[in-house]
N, C-alpha and C positions, 0 to 999 in steps of 0.2 A: 538528360542534359544534351544540348546540341552545341556544337562548336564550329568556328570558322577560323582557319589559319590564313595568314597573309604576310607578305613581305613588308618590312618597314626599314627605315634607315638604321634601326638598332638590331636588325635581323628579323627572323621569323617571330611572329606573335600569334597567339591563339586566344580568341575571346569566346566565352561560353555564356549561354543563356539557359535559364530554367524558369518555367512558369511566367514567361514574358518579361523577365528582368535579367540584366547582366549580373552574373555571379562571380566571374573571374576573368582575368587577363594574365596569360602565362607566356613566358619566354620559350620559344621553340614552336615546333609544328606538331599538331595532333595527327594521329593516323587518319588516312583518307576515309575509312569506313565510318568515322564519327562526324565528318564534315557535312554541313548543310548551309545553304544561303537563305536563311530566314529573313524576313523584313527587318527584324531588330538587329540581327548580326550584320547584315549589309549596312544598315544605318550606322552601327558602331564602327565598322571598317571605314566608311566614308568620313565620319567625324575624326577618326584617328588619322586618316590620310590628310585631311585638311589641317589637323594639328601639326603633323610633321612637315607640311608645306608652309607652315607659318600663317595660315589663313583662318585660324579660329582662336578665340580667346577662352573657350570652355566647351563643355560637353553637355548635351541635353539627352540623357539616356536614363531609363528606369534602372536603378541599381538595387541589388539585394545581396550585399556582402555578408558572408557567414562569419560571425565573431561574437565575442562576449559583449555585454552591455557597455563596458568600459571601452573596448576596442571600437565599437560603433560610435561612441562619443568622440573619440580621437579622430576617426575617419570623417565624421560630420564636420569637425573643426577644420580639418585639412581641406575639405570641399569649399570652405568659406574663404580660403586664401586665394586672392586673385592671381592669374597667370603673371609671371614676371616678378612676383613678390616672394619673399621667404619669411619664415618664422624660425626662431630657435626652439630646440627641444625644451629648453628651460622656460621660455615664454609660454609655450603651449602647456607645459606642465603647471605653471602658475595659474593659467586660465582655467584649467580643469582640476585643480587641487590634487595633483599627482606628482610623481617624481619624473625627472627627465629620462631616467632609465625605463620607466613604464611607458613613456611616450615612444621611446625608441623601439621597445618591444612591440608595441601596437603598430608602429610603422612597418616593422619587419613582417608582421602578420597580415598586412593589407593584401587581400586577394585580388584587388583590381587596381594595380599600380598604373600610373600615368593618368587614368581617368579620376581616380581618387589620388590626388597629387602628393604622395609621401615624399617625392623628390624636393618639395618646397620646404621641408624641415631640415635645418642645418644646425651645426654646432655653434655655440656662442663664440668660440675662438676663431671662427672663420673656416673651420674644417667642414667637410661635407657630411661626415657620418657615413653610415652604410646605405646600401640600396640592393634590392632584390634582383635587379637587372643582371643579365648575363655578364656585363662588364663591371658590376659593382658600382663603386664611386664614380668611375668614368662614365657610366650610363647616366647617373644622377647629374653629373656636370654637363653632359650633352643636352639633357632635357632642360636644365636651367638656362644654358646658353641659347637654346632654341627659343625659349620664352623671353630672352633679353633680360634675365634677372641680373641684378648687380649684387655680387657676393661680398660678404663682409670683409 
């Protein structure tokens, strides 16, 4: 696995690739001995930089998140939510014939946050729910505000 760490408005992020696909985006910086500027990782950093600058509405990267069949179904459904939009845990659960709790668990297991937009899943009561970012719900709120999402 090859990684590239870089600074973002949310702090240091590390994106990883394996076999020509993005496999994770983590909060924090990886040790320098694992860093490399491969074409894919540079492209991912550039797209994330544009995202944080408000200049992109999506990502065009090959993804290979590791997870169960159900988790991958949830992540695929999240990828279909346009920037600036939100869905509730319950609405996504109804769509996938699952429980809202199972959707929340799959969101929490998302290995490629931001790119796979788990931050666009919110609670029906207008609450944010959780987020894997270093600031938790505040990170989620920052991402939603960046996208211009109107919260419930």
